[in-house]
Backbone bond lengths (Angstrom), bond angles and torsions (degrees), N, CA, C in turn:
res aa  C-N    CA-C-N  psi(-1)  N-CA   C-N-CA  omega(-1)  CA-C   N-CA-C  phi
1 M - - - 1.441 - - 1.490 109.06 -
2 T 1.233 120.92 127.77 1.471 124.85 175.39 1.553 110.66 -80.26
3 E 1.364 114.61 166.38 1.450 118.87 176.83 1.508 109.34 -101.50
4 L 1.380 115.82 148.75 1.430 119.11 176.22 1.544 109.89 -68.75
5 P 1.309 119.06 154.40 1.446 121.40 176.79 1.564 107.64 -61.95
6 E 1.324 118.10 154.45 1.398 121.12 -177.54 1.547 114.56 -83.40
7 T 1.459 110.30 -11.74 1.516 115.23 -179.52 1.534 107.16 -115.36
8 A 1.348 113.93 138.22 1.457 123.34 173.11 1.475 112.90 -118.11
9 L 1.305 118.53 138.16 1.401 123.71 -179.43 1.565 105.79 -118.05
10 I 1.337 114.78 124.44 1.471 122.61 -176.73 1.535 108.59 -114.55
11 L 1.305 120.13 124.71 1.483 124.75 178.84 1.397 108.01 -92.21
12 A 1.397 118.90 110.41 1.484 125.78 -176.33 1.521 112.73 -133.62
13 A 1.252 116.44 35.25 1.489 118.50 -178.45 1.516 113.18 -95.93
14 G 1.262 120.33 -11.56 1.457 120.43 -173.92 1.517 117.08 -58.10
15 Q 1.321 116.93 156.09 1.523 118.76 -176.02 1.508 112.18 -91.36
16 G 1.344 121.07 -6.10 1.427 117.85 176.31 1.505 117.04 60.11
17 I 1.388 113.52 35.29 1.373 118.22 -176.12 1.608 115.71 -57.58
18 R 1.282 114.09 -38.20 1.507 119.81 -178.23 1.494 110.51 -69.55
19 L 1.300 121.26 -12.11 1.415 118.60 177.04 1.488 113.77 -92.67
20 G 1.331 113.13 10.79 1.503 120.07 170.80 1.440 114.03 59.18
21 K 1.372 116.75 -132.60 1.469 120.37 176.39 1.442 118.50 -54.13
22 R 1.271 116.83 -40.73 1.499 120.23 177.52 1.441 112.59 -62.77
23 G 1.305 119.50 -38.30 1.502 123.22 -178.80 1.533 108.67 -74.63
24 R 1.370 122.39 -15.61 1.397 118.79 -175.77 1.563 109.53 -83.84
25 V 1.319 115.18 -17.51 1.393 120.01 -176.19 1.492 114.52 -116.12
26 L 1.409 115.62 -3.96 1.443 119.51 -175.76 1.473 112.02 -148.20
27 P 1.322 124.16 128.28 1.479 120.51 171.59 1.543 111.92 -62.22
28 K 1.352 114.39 144.63 1.470 115.23 178.39 1.548 113.61 -53.14
29 A 1.337 117.24 -31.48 1.474 118.12 179.90 1.541 112.53 -62.13
30 L 1.303 115.84 -21.57 1.415 119.05 -178.27 1.533 118.46 -98.70
31 V 1.353 114.85 7.92 1.433 121.31 171.33 1.511 109.94 -64.12
32 E 1.366 114.39 132.67 1.482 118.73 -177.22 1.475 113.33 -94.20
33 I 1.267 111.80 138.07 1.551 119.71 172.69 1.545 106.81 -129.13
34 G 1.184 119.24 120.25 1.488 126.48 178.84 1.548 107.90 58.59
35 G 1.354 118.43 42.78 1.444 123.99 175.41 1.466 115.22 76.19
36 E 1.402 118.68 14.99 1.455 119.38 -175.60 1.490 102.88 -139.54
37 T 1.387 117.99 142.10 1.393 122.30 176.70 1.550 111.92 -73.08
38 L 1.299 115.24 159.36 1.457 119.20 179.66 1.563 107.53 -61.58
39 I 1.315 116.65 -48.65 1.460 116.53 -171.13 1.608 109.63 -72.72
40 S 1.342 117.52 -31.42 1.484 116.34 178.02 1.512 108.19 -67.35
41 R 1.347 119.13 -36.69 1.469 119.20 -179.08 1.544 109.51 -69.43
42 S 1.284 116.03 -39.39 1.575 116.99 178.71 1.459 108.60 -68.07
43 V 1.374 121.80 -39.05 1.439 122.56 179.30 1.551 109.80 -60.43
44 E 1.288 116.21 -38.72 1.490 117.94 -177.82 1.546 108.55 -69.95
45 H 1.311 118.24 -40.12 1.456 120.32 177.36 1.597 108.34 -57.35
46 L 1.315 114.50 -47.44 1.482 117.77 -177.39 1.552 110.26 -66.70
47 R 1.302 117.84 -35.77 1.443 119.05 176.96 1.463 111.43 -62.27
48 S 1.266 118.60 -46.56 1.449 124.40 -178.94 1.525 112.12 -67.06
49 A 1.331 113.12 -25.89 1.505 113.07 178.90 1.578 115.20 -85.55
50 G 1.317 111.19 1.28 1.448 116.39 179.56 1.566 120.10 104.20
51 V 1.327 112.85 0.38 1.460 115.58 -179.58 1.558 106.99 -70.99
52 R 1.359 115.55 141.25 1.433 123.36 -171.04 1.541 113.26 -110.61
53 K 1.290 112.34 -15.21 1.497 118.37 -177.04 1.578 110.21 -147.89
54 V 1.376 115.55 132.48 1.403 118.90 179.73 1.543 107.67 -123.25
55 V 1.302 115.56 124.66 1.485 123.10 174.71 1.511 110.37 -105.81
56 I 1.268 119.53 119.57 1.376 122.77 178.98 1.623 114.08 -109.42
57 V 1.235 116.92 124.50 1.412 122.93 -178.91 1.531 108.93 -90.24
58 T 1.417 116.14 114.62 1.399 120.83 -171.79 1.523 109.81 -105.26
59 G 1.236 118.25 167.81 1.441 126.04 176.59 1.539 111.58 -161.83
60 H 1.234 114.04 -89.84 1.517 124.81 178.09 1.530 110.25 -57.33
61 L 1.324 121.18 120.73 1.451 124.30 178.26 1.560 110.22 49.99
62 A 1.295 115.57 47.35 1.455 123.35 -171.88 1.599 107.80 -56.90
63 S 1.335 117.58 -38.10 1.464 116.36 -171.05 1.548 112.75 -62.33
64 L 1.336 114.22 -28.59 1.556 115.10 177.06 1.472 114.76 -64.82
65 I 1.302 116.06 -37.37 1.433 119.17 177.48 1.512 111.62 -78.18
66 E 1.327 116.25 -36.49 1.472 118.25 175.03 1.551 115.20 -63.31
67 D 1.382 115.74 -29.77 1.407 116.55 174.74 1.576 113.55 -62.88
68 I 1.360 114.25 -33.86 1.391 120.06 178.11 1.483 112.55 -75.48
69 A 1.270 117.25 -40.94 1.466 121.60 175.89 1.493 112.04 -62.37
70 G 1.363 114.81 -34.18 1.419 117.98 -178.12 1.526 116.55 -67.85
71 Q 1.363 116.76 -8.50 1.431 122.02 175.34 1.486 112.60 -79.35
72 E 1.356 116.07 -18.47 1.405 121.10 -177.34 1.623 109.01 -137.70
73 P 1.331 115.08 62.71 1.498 116.27 -172.69 1.559 116.03 -62.64
74 D 1.359 114.98 -22.23 1.465 117.60 179.21 1.507 112.18 -81.78
75 F 1.322 116.44 -12.30 1.493 120.64 -176.89 1.552 111.40 -111.02
76 I 1.348 115.06 -41.18 1.470 119.97 -173.24 1.550 110.05 -120.70
77 R 1.307 111.09 129.41 1.438 118.44 173.68 1.477 111.87 -124.22
78 C 1.335 119.78 141.28 1.491 125.49 177.22 1.509 110.71 -102.65
79 V 1.320 118.93 139.24 1.414 123.88 165.09 1.484 109.54 -124.28
80 H 1.339 117.28 143.27 1.466 118.52 -172.56 1.555 112.46 -99.53
81 N 1.299 117.20 141.41 1.441 125.20 173.54 1.490 107.94 -101.51
82 P 1.266 119.59 97.51 1.524 122.07 -174.88 1.458 112.49 -64.60
83 N 1.333 118.94 -22.16 1.532 124.67 -174.57 1.551 109.29 -100.34
84 F 1.307 118.63 23.88 1.514 122.38 -175.10 1.517 109.14 -59.72
85 A 1.291 118.93 -37.21 1.467 120.01 -174.53 1.442 114.46 -82.58
86 S 1.305 119.90 -20.03 1.421 119.97 -179.66 1.535 114.95 -108.69
87 N 1.211 123.15 -26.12 1.398 126.58 -177.92 1.613 112.18 -106.30
88 G 1.282 114.95 163.73 1.451 121.36 -179.15 1.552 112.25 -76.17
89 S 1.268 117.24 -179.41 1.494 121.92 -177.11 1.536 110.37 -69.69
90 L 1.292 116.38 -18.82 1.496 118.22 179.32 1.647 108.96 -61.89
91 E 1.335 114.51 -26.98 1.486 117.70 174.69 1.488 111.34 -66.05
92 S 1.366 114.98 -42.29 1.503 117.98 179.36 1.521 107.50 -63.48
93 L 1.246 120.52 -39.87 1.475 122.49 177.57 1.500 110.60 -58.12
94 H 1.335 116.88 -46.44 1.393 124.96 179.63 1.515 112.71 -55.35
95 V 1.389 113.91 -49.84 1.454 121.78 177.89 1.491 110.93 -59.04
96 G 1.318 112.46 -44.39 1.552 118.37 -172.74 1.564 108.87 -69.79
97 L 1.309 118.30 -42.99 1.464 122.40 -178.82 1.508 111.58 -62.93
98 N 1.340 117.85 -31.65 1.454 122.86 177.40 1.522 113.47 -74.89
99 N 1.337 115.61 -5.16 1.437 119.98 -179.47 1.621 111.65 -119.33
100 V 1.311 116.68 11.86 1.463 116.34 168.88 1.529 109.50 -134.67
101 T 1.359 111.57 161.40 1.507 116.81 -178.34 1.531 106.30 -129.84
102 G 1.226 118.81 152.99 1.486 123.86 170.94 1.606 107.12 80.28
103 P 1.301 116.92 -165.24 1.476 126.94 177.40 1.604 106.89 -59.62
104 F 1.316 110.94 148.68 1.470 116.20 -178.91 1.528 110.87 -151.79
105 L 1.256 112.08 158.83 1.514 123.23 170.11 1.558 104.76 -104.49
106 L 1.309 113.76 140.97 1.436 119.88 174.48 1.561 108.86 -122.13
107 L 1.283 116.36 127.12 1.512 123.86 -175.63 1.555 109.14 -134.02
108 E 1.365 114.62 143.67 1.411 121.11 164.73 1.511 105.20 -78.52
109 S 1.356 112.68 156.04 1.532 117.92 -174.78 1.536 111.70 -95.83
110 D 1.339 117.90 -13.61 1.536 119.75 -179.20 1.563 112.89 -98.46
111 I 1.268 117.29 27.35 1.408 117.80 174.07 1.505 113.92 -110.95
112 I 1.497 114.44 159.42 1.435 119.06 175.16 1.517 101.61 -132.88
113 Y 1.301 116.09 136.12 1.421 117.08 -171.11 1.581 110.63 -156.37
114 E 1.323 115.40 164.83 1.423 121.79 178.68 1.590 109.16 -75.45
115 H 1.379 112.38 150.29 1.452 114.35 179.25 1.521 112.56 -64.17
116 R 1.343 118.22 -23.98 1.470 119.22 -178.95 1.547 110.56 -68.24
117 A 1.294 119.09 -8.62 1.424 116.60 171.96 1.440 111.49 -62.53
118 L 1.287 120.50 -43.00 1.501 125.70 175.08 1.469 111.96 -67.79
119 E 1.351 115.44 -38.48 1.425 118.69 175.85 1.541 113.90 -58.05
120 A 1.268 114.55 -37.57 1.496 123.74 -179.13 1.545 111.29 -64.45
121 L 1.377 111.87 -43.89 1.447 114.81 176.13 1.453 113.26 -68.44
122 C 1.306 117.67 -31.16 1.517 124.14 -179.85 1.561 106.74 -64.60
123 S 1.302 116.98 -36.85 1.450 121.89 -173.87 1.452 111.47 -76.99
124 C 1.338 121.41 -12.86 1.426 124.91 -176.06 1.550 103.96 -85.71
125 P 1.375 115.60 123.18 1.487 120.68 179.60 1.507 114.18 -70.76
126 A 1.338 119.68 -19.78 1.455 121.15 -178.91 1.508 110.63 -71.08
127 P 1.293 119.05 143.24 1.472 124.85 179.17 1.517 113.88 -68.62
128 N 1.247 118.23 -24.18 1.442 125.81 172.05 1.420 115.78 -118.55
129 A 1.295 120.68 133.74 1.481 120.98 -176.98 1.534 110.46 -160.86
130 L 1.302 114.06 150.37 1.509 121.60 179.91 1.486 109.65 -119.36
131 L 1.301 116.14 134.69 1.532 119.56 -178.46 1.542 106.58 -89.15
132 V 1.294 112.41 133.43 1.484 122.44 -176.44 1.499 109.68 -132.21
133 S 1.381 117.51 134.83 1.448 121.67 -177.57 1.538 107.57 -109.78
134 G 1.220 114.87 169.77 1.471 124.67 168.61 1.541 106.79 -67.46
135 M 1.368 115.19 169.86 1.413 118.64 -179.31 1.589 112.81 -72.93
136 T 1.317 110.88 130.73 1.511 116.37 -179.03 1.554 114.22 -100.07
137 G 1.337 113.55 -25.79 1.506 117.51 178.71 1.583 108.67 70.61
138 A 1.316 117.31 22.81 1.529 119.57 -173.40 1.529 110.99 -81.51
139 G 1.263 119.10 -12.95 1.431 123.02 179.59 1.564 106.67 97.05
140 D 1.329 115.31 148.00 1.518 123.72 179.32 1.484 110.84 64.32
141 E 1.333 120.06 29.17 1.480 121.07 -173.77 1.599 108.05 -69.98
142 V 1.275 112.48 151.43 1.467 121.34 167.00 1.437 109.14 -105.56
143 F 1.337 120.34 112.20 1.511 122.38 -175.55 1.473 109.83 -88.75
144 V 1.312 113.30 149.30 1.518 121.23 -172.68 1.507 103.62 -108.90
145 D 1.329 115.15 124.61 1.447 126.28 170.64 1.465 108.00 -99.05
146 S 1.352 117.10 130.52 1.444 125.53 179.68 1.492 117.29 -137.28
147 F 1.314 116.73 169.38 1.432 120.61 170.23 1.427 112.97 -140.25
148 P 1.457 117.90 139.54 1.399 115.65 -177.29 1.563 119.14 -81.79
149 V 1.330 114.15 138.94 1.474 119.59 178.57 1.505 106.37 -134.25
150 N 1.343 119.59 112.81 1.460 120.18 177.19 1.562 112.65 54.90
151 G 1.287 116.56 38.75 1.431 122.11 176.21 1.568 113.99 81.91
152 T 1.325 115.17 6.91 1.470 116.47 177.74 1.485 107.76 -117.94
153 N 1.354 117.31 137.51 1.439 123.28 176.05 1.520 110.71 -83.40
154 L 1.263 120.95 114.25 1.479 126.79 -179.78 1.520 111.88 -94.51
155 L 1.323 116.48 141.84 1.434 117.76 -178.82 1.544 112.61 -64.42
156 L 1.316 115.56 135.10 1.530 122.46 178.32 1.474 110.56 -116.68
157 G 1.381 115.37 -46.57 1.459 117.69 -177.55 1.520 111.61 -165.31
158 L 1.357 116.05 160.46 1.427 123.90 178.73 1.525 107.04 -131.42
159 T 1.245 116.54 130.70 1.552 122.41 179.26 1.457 113.18 -162.66
160 K 1.334 115.31 149.32 1.427 121.57 172.67 1.512 112.77 -84.35
161 M 1.372 116.90 -12.22 1.433 122.54 176.77 1.505 115.24 -92.83
162 R 1.336 114.97 93.43 1.483 119.06 -170.87 1.490 112.86 -55.78
163 N 1.366 117.97 -29.58 1.473 122.42 -179.84 1.536 110.47 -71.54
164 Q 1.317 120.04 -10.10 1.422 121.71 177.74 1.532 116.43 -87.96
165 L 1.338 112.66 -7.05 1.502 119.73 -177.60 1.554 110.61 -73.23
166 Q 1.329 114.92 142.40 1.418 117.93 179.17 1.625 108.52 -82.49
167 N 1.323 116.22 -19.83 1.461 119.54 179.21 1.493 109.06 -133.81
168 A 1.320 118.18 176.66 1.380 121.88 173.26 1.580 106.66 -67.41
169 P 1.364 117.48 139.51 1.481 118.39 -171.08 1.529 110.13 -66.68
170 L 1.357 113.74 140.10 1.481 116.17 175.84 1.547 110.85 -70.99
171 G 1.322 115.37 -35.87 1.484 119.60 178.49 1.535 107.68 174.81
172 E 1.348 114.58 -146.89 1.455 119.43 -173.95 1.569 108.24 -116.95
173 L 1.277 115.33 142.21 1.443 117.88 166.49 1.479 114.66 -64.72
174 V 1.372 114.63 127.77 1.509 119.02 179.94 1.522 113.90 -84.67
175 G 1.384 111.30 -37.44 1.518 116.96 -177.03 1.489 110.52 104.95
176 I 1.381 116.50 30.24 1.505 123.89 173.98 1.473 105.48 -136.25
177 F 1.354 114.66 128.92 1.476 124.87 -179.17 1.537 109.23 -142.99
178 K 1.290 116.09 146.78 1.442 122.85 173.38 1.552 110.88 -122.14
179 G 1.348 112.10 139.16 1.516 118.19 -178.60 1.465 111.63 -143.87
180 D 1.340 115.18 154.72 1.489 123.01 179.07 1.478 107.11 -94.87
181 D 1.355 118.37 174.76 1.401 120.85 -179.72 1.532 115.07 -61.28
182 A 1.340 116.97 -33.77 1.444 118.36 174.36 1.504 113.98 -61.95
183 M 1.319 116.72 -36.60 1.454 121.68 172.21 1.515 111.45 -64.53
184 R 1.374 117.40 -41.36 1.412 120.86 -179.48 1.552 111.28 -59.93
185 H 1.309 119.00 -42.97 1.500 123.22 178.02 1.532 108.18 -70.06
186 N 1.321 117.71 -38.16 1.441 121.65 179.97 1.549 112.44 -63.87
187 L 1.374 115.10 -41.08 1.414 119.01 175.38 1.500 114.66 -64.44
188 L 1.361 115.98 -40.54 1.440 121.01 178.84 1.484 114.36 -58.16
189 V 1.381 115.03 -38.32 1.501 123.47 178.10 1.511 109.60 -64.89
190 H 1.307 115.20 -50.61 1.479 120.48 -177.31 1.540 110.98 -68.59
191 I 1.351 119.18 -36.08 1.389 119.10 174.39 1.542 114.11 -57.62
192 E 1.254 115.83 -42.68 1.540 121.33 177.68 1.495 108.90 -61.32
193 E 1.313 117.46 -40.28 1.538 118.80 -176.34 1.495 108.45 -73.03
194 I 1.366 118.70 -35.16 1.444 119.11 -178.60 1.472 113.73 -75.39
195 H 1.416 115.36 -32.67 1.465 119.07 179.80 1.532 107.44 -70.26
196 A 1.259 119.37 -24.48 1.487 119.10 -177.34 1.549 112.42 -65.02
197 V 1.356 111.33 -21.07 1.507 115.35 -179.38 1.545 113.93 -120.35
198 N 1.339 116.96 -17.45 1.438 121.64 -175.87 1.501 112.66 -154.37
199 D 1.281 118.43 96.53 1.462 119.66 179.93 1.525 112.38 -86.15
200 K 1.222 114.76 7.74 1.533 120.05 178.59 1.562 108.21 -101.95
201 A 1.265 118.42 1.25 1.509 120.69 -175.46 1.450 111.45 -66.21
202 D 1.375 115.72 146.58 1.418 126.23 177.55 1.544 112.57 -81.03
203 Y 1.301 121.66 164.89 1.385 123.05 -178.21 1.611 111.57 -67.61
204 E 1.361 114.08 -29.20 1.443 117.32 179.30 1.579 112.38 -58.24
205 T 1.260 114.09 -36.61 1.454 122.10 179.47 1.553 107.81 -56.13
206 G 1.335 115.00 -43.20 1.437 119.16 -179.81 1.518 114.12 -63.98
207 L 1.385 114.33 -41.40 1.406 121.64 178.87 1.525 111.47 -58.66
208 V 1.315 114.61 -46.39 1.468 122.18 -174.18 1.521 107.72 -65.96
209 R 1.325 116.56 -46.08 1.514 119.67 -179.68 1.469 111.92 -63.94
210 A 1.284 116.29 -38.31 1.541 119.11 178.69 1.452 114.27 -69.31
211 S 1.365 116.46 -30.37 1.461 121.60 -177.45 1.569 109.99 -69.36
212 R 1.294 118.84 -14.01 1.453 121.68 174.58 1.471 110.57 -66.62
213 D 1.373 121.38 -29.60 1.376 126.02 -174.94 1.522 110.22 -94.64
214 L 1.395 112.98 -44.90 1.411 118.43 -178.65 1.481 108.78 -121.66
215 P 1.358 117.63 119.60 1.448 119.14 -176.09 1.455 112.22 -60.29
216 V 1.367 113.16 141.38 1.498 119.28 179.42 1.525 110.00 -122.26
217 P 1.436 117.11 101.74 1.509 117.04 -178.94 1.576 105.93 -70.17
218 C 1.394 111.66 151.84 1.439 121.49 177.52 1.467 107.37 -100.35
219 V 1.392 116.47 122.57 1.415 125.34 177.44 1.522 105.13 -92.94
220 F 1.370 112.60 107.54 1.543 117.33 -176.31 1.503 114.04 -98.66
221 L 1.254 115.67 128.00 1.458 127.37 174.65 1.555 108.33 -120.37
222 Q 1.329 115.88 97.42 1.475 118.08 -176.17 1.509 111.94 -57.53
223 D 1.392 119.29 -45.31 1.474 121.61 -170.16 1.519 111.15 -104.44
224 L 1.325 121.54 24.95 1.428 120.46 -178.91 1.585 109.19 -64.18
225 V 1.326 109.30 132.97 1.499 113.68 175.49 1.513 108.47 -91.73
226 W 1.412 115.57 119.94 1.456 120.48 -176.70 1.506 105.07 -165.86
227 A 1.336 111.75 170.72 1.513 118.67 176.41 1.533 109.09 -166.48
228 E 1.264 115.06 153.31 1.413 125.03 166.33 1.451 115.13 -102.31
229 I 1.275 121.72 150.75 1.469 121.16 -178.77 1.502 106.48 -124.33
230 D 1.321 115.44 107.52 1.550 124.09 -179.74 1.521 107.53 -109.29
231 D 1.268 118.30 -35.14 1.501 117.78 -171.74 1.577 106.61 -146.89
232 E 1.340 117.84 -178.89 1.398 124.81 -174.05 1.574 115.07 -65.96
233 D 1.294 112.06 -33.42 1.527 119.33 177.43 1.471 107.88 -66.96
234 M 1.332 121.67 -41.33 1.497 124.82 176.74 1.443 112.19 -65.89
235 L 1.344 117.27 -36.64 1.450 123.86 -179.04 1.510 110.41 -69.18
236 H 1.299 117.92 -40.07 1.396 124.15 178.52 1.558 110.37 -67.88
237 R 1.370 117.27 -39.04 1.454 122.56 177.36 1.475 110.09 -59.08
238 V 1.363 114.25 -48.88 1.484 120.18 177.86 1.507 118.03 -54.50
239 R 1.367 112.82 -44.65 1.431 122.42 -176.52 1.527 109.93 -68.92
240 Q 1.355 114.62 -39.71 1.453 118.00 -173.42 1.509 113.47 -90.15
241 D 1.378 119.35 -27.81 1.450 120.60 -169.94 1.556 110.43 -121.05
242 V 1.350 113.81 -58.37 1.472 118.15 -173.62 1.432 115.18 -70.55
243 Y 1.297 123.17 -38.96 1.457 121.85 -177.48 1.563 111.92 -66.65
244 P 1.373 116.87 -43.61 1.441 115.12 174.68 1.573 117.87 -58.96
245 K 1.418 111.85 -31.09 1.427 116.52 173.65 1.523 112.69 -71.37
246 L 1.340 117.42 -34.54 1.452 119.44 172.96 1.452 112.65 -63.52
247 L 1.314 121.82 -39.87 1.445 121.65 177.20 1.503 111.48 -66.23
248 K 1.335 121.51 -36.63 1.436 120.34 173.81 1.511 111.13 -63.51
249 A 1.358 114.53 -45.53 1.468 119.31 -174.40 1.650 108.89 -60.02
250 A 1.345 114.17 -35.14 1.414 116.82 -172.21 1.558 111.98 -73.97
251 I 1.394 119.46 -17.48 1.435 119.30 176.80 1.543 110.05 -98.79
252 R 1.311 119.78 -2.32 1.478 114.54 177.17 1.493 115.29 -69.58
């Protein structure tokens, strides 16, 4: 079993437009489930997994996240993406990668997940790996295209358009990735290339492009309990269905 990287990078700059009124006053990372914010829950998972430093890329309503980070300055540091409103999430990845060194974990800030998601990445011997779940049917899924090599499914593509896949989807993107320092440098090179033609690109585009140079195995957990929160319907689903399942999973 390998160890998780000691540094985690969380992308939390998004404007949360689809959350409507809630998103105008609160970053998605600070949405509460069971009395705890999404980002606080994720940070605790990371801490218990052995992560020693968390870097959060802020943008929309940055001060609200910075206030939380300021309570643990030795563990959490915020870096700001000044172009969060005009550029895609690839810009936040660029900002974040320029503020970490060595192996890293990359996470979206608007997800809620079981701790075993991190354990699964830890058990993967490859230095770079992408977490993939079974189909949730939650809406707005990002499907994972892959191809098998010696019994391992390697990342081929990520898309919300299922008809664009070359193969049947392996599963859904969860929003958790681990990479080594070679991948960090590789991503930075590709981000510059992508930005030259499209500054609206999302971070997934960078992962796919970088995987052409450095293979990225897909760690598949068919029954992983998790969810992303992009709008009020997703939030309602999490509170009514996903969160109770997470509580049950935690006591197993």
